[in-house]
C-alpha positions in Angstrom: 0.0 0.0 0.0 2.9 2.4 0.9 4.4 1.7 -2.6 1.1 2.4 -4.4 0.6 5.7 -2.5 4.0 7.0 -3.4 3.7 5.9 -7.0 0.4 7.9 -7.3 2.1 10.8 -5.6 4.9 10.7 -8.1 2.4 10.7 -11.0 0.7 13.7 -9.6 4.1 15.5 -9.5 4.8 14.5 -13.1 1.4 15.6 -14.5 1.5 19.0 -12.7 5.1 19.9 -13.8 5.0 22.6 -16.3 8.6 22.5 -17.4 10.1 19.6 -19.3 12.8 17.5 -17.7 16.2 19.0 -18.6 18.3 16.9 -20.9 21.1 16.5 -18.3 18.5 15.1 -15.8 17.4 12.2 -18.0 20.2 9.9 -17.1 18.9 9.9 -13.5 15.3 9.2 -14.4 15.8 5.4 -15.0 17.4 4.8 -11.6 14.7 6.9 -10.0 11.9 4.9 -11.6 13.5 1.7 -10.4 13.7 3.0 -6.9 10.4 4.9 -6.8 8.7 2.6 -4.2 11.5 3.4 -1.7 12.0 7.1 -2.2 9.2 8.4 -0.1 11.3 8.5 3.0 14.4 9.6 1.2 13.2 12.9 -0.3 11.9 14.6 2.9 14.4 17.4 3.5 13.0 20.1 1.3 14.6 22.1 -1.5 18.3 22.9 -1.3 19.2 26.6 -0.9 22.1 27.5 -3.1 25.1 29.3 -1.6 25.2 33.1 -2.0 26.8 34.1 -5.4 28.9 36.6 -3.5 31.1 33.7 -2.2 33.9 32.6 -4.6 34.1 28.9 -5.2 31.5 26.2 -4.2 30.5 24.5 -1.0 30.7 20.9 -2.2 33.1 18.1 -1.4 34.6 16.0 -4.2 32.4 17.2 -7.0 30.0 20.0 -7.7 28.1 17.8 -10.1 25.7 14.9 -9.2 27.4 11.5 -9.5 26.0 8.1 -8.6 26.8 6.8 -5.1 25.0 4.8 -2.5 22.9 5.8 0.5 21.8 4.0 3.6 18.7 5.3 5.4 17.1 3.5 8.3 19.2 0.4 7.6 18.2 0.3 3.9 20.9 0.8 1.2 19.9 2.6 -2.0 22.4 2.0 -4.8 23.0 4.2 -7.8 21.6 7.3 -6.2 22.8 10.7 -7.6 24.5 12.4 -4.7 26.3 15.6 -3.8 27.7 16.5 -0.4 27.7 20.1 0.8 30.5 20.2 3.3 29.9 23.8 4.2 26.4 23.1 5.7 27.1 19.3 6.2 24.1 18.4 4.0 23.5 15.5 1.6 21.7 16.2 -1.6 20.0 14.2 -4.3 18.2 15.2 -7.5 14.5 15.5 -8.3 14.2 14.6 -12.0 10.8 16.1 -12.5 11.4 19.5 -11.0 15.1 19.6 -12.0 16.0 20.6 -8.4 18.5 19.7 -5.7 16.7 18.1 -2.9 17.9 17.8 0.7 18.0 14.4 2.4 16.9 14.6 6.0 20.2 14.3 8.0 18.5 12.5 10.9 17.7 9.6 8.5 21.1 9.2 7.0 23.0 6.3 8.4 25.8 6.5 5.9 26.5 7.3 2.3 29.3 6.6 -0.2 30.2 9.0 -3.0 31.4 8.1 -6.5 35.0 8.4 -5.5 34.5 5.7 -2.8 34.6 7.9 0.2 32.2 6.7 2.9 30.5 9.1 5.3 28.6 8.1 8.4 26.3 9.9 10.9 27.6 10.1 14.5 26.1 11.6 17.6 28.1 13.5 20.2 31.2 15.7 19.7 29.0 18.6 20.6 32.1 20.6 21.7 33.4 20.6 18.1 32.1 23.8 16.3 31.9 22.1 12.9 30.1 18.9 14.0 26.9 20.4 12.5 24.8 17.4 11.2 27.3 14.8 12.4 28.5 13.5 9.1 32.1 12.2 9.1 34.3 10.4 6.6 35.1 6.9 7.9 38.6 5.5 7.2 38.2 1.9 8.4 35.9 -0.7 9.9 35.8 -2.0 13.4 35.1 -0.9 17.0 37.6 1.9 16.8 37.3 4.2 13.9 39.4 6.9 12.2 37.2 9.8 11.3 37.7 12.8 9.1 35.6 15.9 9.2 35.8 17.5 5.7 34.3 20.9 6.0 34.4 24.4 4.4 34.3 27.8 5.9 34.5 31.2 4.4 36.9 34.1 4.7 36.8 37.7 3.6 38.2 38.7 0.2 40.8 41.4 0.6 40.8 42.4 -3.1 38.3 44.4 -5.1 36.1 41.9 -7.0 32.5 40.8 -7.3 33.1 38.4 -4.4 32.9 39.4 -0.8 34.1 36.0 0.6 35.8 32.8 -0.6 35.2 29.2 0.4 38.1 27.5 2.3 38.6 23.8 2.6 39.5 22.4 6.1 40.0 19.0 7.7 40.0 17.7 11.2 40.9 14.2 12.3 39.4 12.1 15.1 39.5 8.7 16.7 36.1 7.4 17.7 36.3 4.9 20.5 33.5 3.5 22.7 31.2 6.3 21.6 33.7 9.1 22.4 35.5 11.4 20.0 39.2 12.1 20.4 40.6 14.9 18.3 43.9 14.1 16.6 46.3 16.8 15.6 49.6 15.1 16.0 50.9 11.5 15.7 52.0 11.4 19.3 48.4 11.6 20.4 47.4 8.4 18.7 49.1 5.8 21.0 47.7 7.5 24.0 44.1 7.2 22.7 44.6 3.7 21.5 46.3 2.6 24.8 49.3 1.1 23.0 53.1 1.4 23.7 54.3 4.6 22.0 57.7 3.2 21.0 56.3 0.0 19.6 53.7 1.8 17.4 56.3 4.3 16.3 58.6 1.5 15.1 55.8 -0.2 13.3 54.7 2.9 11.5 58.2 3.7 10.5 58.6 0.3 8.9 55.4 1.1 6.9 57.0 4.3 5.7 54.0 6.4 6.5 54.1 9.8 8.2 51.1 11.6 9.8 52.1 15.0 8.4 52.2 13.9 4.8 49.5 11.2 4.7 47.3 11.7 7.8 44.3 9.6 6.6 46.5 6.6 5.7 48.5 7.0 8.9 45.5 7.1 11.1 43.8 4.1 9.5 47.0 2.1 9.6 47.8 3.1 13.1 44.5 1.9 14.4 45.0 -1.5 12.6 48.5 -1.9 13.9 47.6 -0.9 17.5 44.9 -3.6 17.5 47.5 -6.2 16.5 49.9 -5.0 19.2 47.2 -5.1 21.9 46.0 -8.5 20.8 49.5 -10.0 21.2 
C-alpha cells in the first residue's frame, strides 16, 4: 500500500510539472523509476538553498556535479543514487528529476553514504564541543570498533581584493578517533598511541617500517595506526 501511495504521488508531480525535464536530468530518471517505491522517506528534507553568489568557489566536497553513489537510510541501502555533499552546511543532496531541483536528504535519517570516489561518510552523535560537528557526518577511514574519522568541511573568509566576491570558500580538515562512543581529536601523531592505549615506541617503530608519516599522509597513517595498534594489543 505504501508503494502504491507513493507511485500515485509521483504521477501527480509528473502531471503537474510545467517545465520539461532538462536533458542532463534524463540519465537519472531510469534509476529513480527503479527506486520509486522506496524514495518516499528519502526525499523529505525540502529544496536545497544555493550558496550566495557573492562567495567565490563552491560548498561541495569531491564534486559540484551529481554523481551516482549509495545511500543507507534506516538500515536500507539505496544503490546508484545521484548524490552531492555540501561540506559547508554538512548536507547530503539528491536530485528531483521532475522539477530539476537539488533536494535535501533529512540528515536525521542518514546512516551513511558513499560518494562516487569511494569515500564513505557516516552519521555520528556526540562531539558537541566541536564547532563544525553540524549534522554529524564524518568520513570513515576503516571498519571495526575503533574508527578513524575525518571531518571534511568548508568555511568562508573575507576577500581582501576588489572583485564581485565578498568572501571565498576555504577547505579544512580535522581528524578524530572514535572509541567507545567518544571522540578524540587528533592533531599530532603522538596523540594516537595515548588514545589507542598502546606502547608509543612499539607503534612508532611499526609505523616507521610502513613508511607512512602523519604530516604527509594523515588519513593513511590514522587508519593504519588503528589497525597496527589492534594487532599489538592482541599479542
